[in-house]
C-alpha positions as CSV (number, residue, x, y, z in Angstrom):
1,M,-135.1,133.6,-157.6
2,L,-136.4,130.8,-159.8
3,S,-135.8,130.9,-163.5
4,Q,-138.7,130.9,-165.9
5,L,-139.6,127.8,-167.8
6,V,-138.6,127.7,-171.5
7,H,-140.5,125.8,-174.3
8,K,-138.5,124.2,-177.0
9,D,-139.1,121.6,-179.7
10,A,-137.4,118.2,-179.6
11,R,-134.3,117.9,-181.8
12,E,-136.0,115.1,-183.8
13,E,-139.2,115.1,-185.8
14,A,-142.0,112.6,-185.1
15,D,-142.1,110.0,-187.9
16,G,-144.6,107.5,-186.5
17,V,-141.8,105.1,-185.5
18,R,-139.4,107.0,-183.3
19,T,-140.0,106.8,-179.6
20,T,-136.7,108.4,-178.4
21,F,-136.5,112.2,-178.4
22,T,-133.8,114.6,-177.3
23,V,-134.2,117.7,-175.1
24,P,-132.3,120.6,-176.8
25,E,-130.3,121.6,-173.7
26,P,-129.7,120.7,-170.1
27,F,-132.5,121.1,-167.7
28,V,-133.0,121.3,-163.9
29,D,-134.0,118.0,-162.4
30,D,-137.8,117.6,-161.9
31,T,-138.7,120.5,-164.2
32,L,-139.1,118.6,-167.5
33,R,-142.6,118.3,-169.0
34,L,-143.3,116.6,-172.3
35,C,-145.9,117.9,-174.8
36,I,-147.2,116.5,-178.1
37,N,-149.0,119.1,-180.2
38,G,-149.1,121.4,-177.3
39,R,-150.8,119.0,-174.9
40,S,-149.0,117.9,-171.8
41,I,-148.3,114.2,-171.6
42,L,-148.2,113.1,-167.9
43,D,-147.7,109.3,-168.3
44,D,-146.2,106.8,-170.7
45,W,-142.8,108.3,-171.0
46,A,-139.5,108.4,-169.0
47,I,-136.2,110.2,-168.9
48,T,-133.7,107.6,-170.1
49,G,-130.5,109.6,-170.5
50,W,-128.9,112.9,-169.8
51,L,-131.0,114.7,-172.5
52,T,-133.2,111.9,-173.8
53,V,-136.7,110.7,-173.2
54,E,-138.4,107.5,-174.3
55,L,-142.2,107.3,-175.1
56,E,-144.1,104.0,-174.8
57,E,-145.7,104.7,-178.1
58,A,-144.4,106.7,-181.1
59,P,-146.2,110.0,-181.8
60,Y,-147.9,110.1,-185.3
61,E,-145.9,111.4,-188.2
62,G,-146.1,115.2,-188.2
63,D,-146.9,115.5,-184.5
64,V,-144.8,118.2,-182.7
65,V,-142.9,116.9,-179.7
66,S,-141.8,119.7,-177.4
67,F,-140.6,120.3,-173.8
68,W,-141.2,122.8,-171.0
69,Y,-138.3,123.0,-168.5
70,Q,-136.1,125.2,-166.5
71,Q,-132.6,125.7,-167.9
72,V,-129.6,124.8,-165.9
């Protein structure tokens, strides 16, 4: 049985400069989805570490960066 996806905010807040964000907890490979202000971002980002993602451009200050994923 597959676990349901969870939705959680990134550990960091968008400040208009930051491009690296941390997923709050481990996730199953190939289940991570990045959202900014609730809108799914399909391109222009990559997983760069165990719990980190890198965006090509920084979100605006006050934007909400969040993730959908299946927990390990």
